[in-house]
Structure formats: structure tokens, C-alpha cells
C-alpha positions in Angstrom: 89.6 102.3 61.9 87.9 100.3 64.3 87.7 97.5 65.6 85.0 94.6 67.0 84.7 92.0 67.6 81.6 90.2 66.8 82.2 87.5 68.3 82.7 89.0 72.3 79.5 91.3 71.7 77.5 88.2 70.0 77.8 86.7 73.6 77.9 89.3 76.2 74.6 90.9 74.6 72.9 87.0 73.8 73.0 86.9 77.9 71.7 89.8 78.6 69.1 89.3 77.1 69.0 86.2 78.8 69.0 88.6 81.4 66.2 90.5 80.7 62.4 90.6 80.8 61.8 91.8 77.5 64.4 88.9 76.2 66.4 91.0 74.5 68.9 93.8 73.8 70.2 95.3 71.1 73.4 97.2 70.8 74.9 100.0 68.4 78.3 98.5 66.1 78.2 101.4 63.9 76.9 104.8 62.5 73.4 106.1 64.6 70.9 108.2 63.8 73.2 111.2 62.8 74.5 108.9 60.0 73.0 107.2 56.6 74.4 103.4 57.7 73.9 102.0 60.8 74.8 99.0 62.3 72.9 97.2 65.0 73.8 93.7 67.4 70.7 92.1 68.5 70.3 89.4 70.6 66.8 87.5 70.8 66.5 85.1 73.5 64.2 81.9 72.3 60.7 83.1 71.1 61.4 86.3 71.7 59.7 88.8 68.6 60.7 92.3 67.6 56.9 93.3 66.7 55.7 94.4 63.0 57.7 97.6 62.2 58.6 99.1 59.3 62.8 101.2 58.0 63.6 103.8 57.7 65.4 102.8 54.4 67.1 99.7 53.0 67.6 97.1 54.9 69.3 93.0 56.2 69.8 91.2 58.8 72.9 88.9 58.5 72.0 86.0 61.6 75.9 85.7 63.5 74.3 82.6 65.7 70.8 80.9 65.9 67.8 81.2 63.5 65.3 83.5 63.3 62.2 84.0 61.2 61.8 87.1 59.4 57.6 87.4 58.4 55.6 90.1 56.0 52.5 89.9 54.5 52.0 86.3 55.1 54.9 85.1 54.1 58.2 84.1 56.1 61.9 84.0 55.2 64.0 81.5 57.9 67.7 82.5 58.5 70.2 80.6 60.6 74.1 81.6 61.1 75.8 82.9 58.3 71.7 83.7 56.6 72.0 87.2 54.8 67.6 88.1 54.6 66.8 91.0 52.9 64.6 92.8 54.5 61.5 93.6 52.2 60.3 97.2 52.3 57.4 96.8 54.0 55.9 95.8 57.9 57.7 93.2 58.9 58.9 91.6 62.0 62.0 89.3 63.2 61.0 86.0 65.7 64.0 84.1 67.6 63.5 80.5 66.9 66.0 79.4 69.5 69.1 82.0 71.0 69.6 84.3 68.6 71.7 87.1 67.4 71.6 88.8 64.1 73.4 92.2 63.1 71.0 94.7 61.3 71.8 97.2 58.7 70.1 99.6 57.6 70.9 102.6 55.2 68.7 105.3 55.4 67.3 107.1 52.7 68.9 110.4 51.9 66.3 111.4 48.9 64.3 115.0 48.9 61.3 113.0 48.5 62.4 110.9 51.5 63.6 113.6 53.0 59.7 115.0 52.9 57.5 111.9 53.6 60.0 111.8 56.7 59.2 115.4 58.0 56.1 114.8 57.0 55.5 111.5 59.5 57.3 113.3 61.9 54.5 112.8 64.3 54.3 109.4 63.8 57.7 108.6 64.4 58.1 105.9 67.3 59.8 107.4 70.0 63.5 106.4 71.8 61.6 104.7 74.5 59.2 102.3 71.7 62.5 101.9 70.4 63.9 100.8 73.2 61.2 98.1 73.9 62.0 97.3 69.7 65.8 96.4 70.9 66.5 98.3 67.8 68.8 101.3 70.0 71.7 100.4 73.1 71.2 99.2 75.8 73.5 100.5 78.7 73.3 96.7 81.3 70.8 96.9 84.1 68.1 99.0 81.5 67.1 95.9 78.8 63.6 96.7 79.9 
């Protein structure tokens, strides 16, 4: 069993986000690309945005600190500390209305159809550098570009 202090990690990542030119920082707290479930703590300085993107499966955003706006297809939902937002299965974006920290939980689809689709779209999958630019992979301190 592993135990993490999300409060301490949120504080650390928010400091890194404020120092980063991108205004964001992220750290995978559980799982990863080789797992079905992945949980990533994402810190965003006020006004920063994760541009429109799609998710590889079902996803939720648990707001730990601050206020965010999840946008999709002309609609938007605001969340503040303690709120859980269900991410739509469509292109969406996330904007920090104030300094914010969220936990993004993604359960990748593993059905044969999803595997075929992901393989068929492999040439359009985002590169690691693109994910880093979006703040969706773990960043080492000092490398938060």
C-alpha cells in the first residue's frame, strides 16, 4: 500500500506552476500509460488553460484547490474545491479561474474496439512533448516548459 499527501503535493506543484513559463505543472500520483487507471495532479496558475483535447477514456476532475472552468461544445461548468466534474466524452478544455489544483482521473478504454481505434489513430496520437506542453505528464522540477 502507498500513501500520498495530496495537500503537500498540491502545494509543491502550485509553486512549480507559478514559476513555470507555461503556468502549469503536473505529477502522476497513480498509474500511468501502462495502466488502465491514471491519476494526475495538475496545478494551474490563474488564467492558464489546458487547450481543447480529447480523453482516452472515462475521466473526472476533482478540484482540490481554487476554481476551474471545464468547457465543451459551447457549454461550461465551474468547479471549486471539493467539486467533482465528469469530463464529457468530447473535445474539452480546462481553464484556471484562480490558482488551482485538480486531480485528473482517467480510466482508459480497453475494449477491443477501443484498442483498434487507438491503433488506427496511433499516427495522430499526441507526442510526449505535446502532452508535456498540455501539463498532462509528470514534469521534473526545473523542466516545466
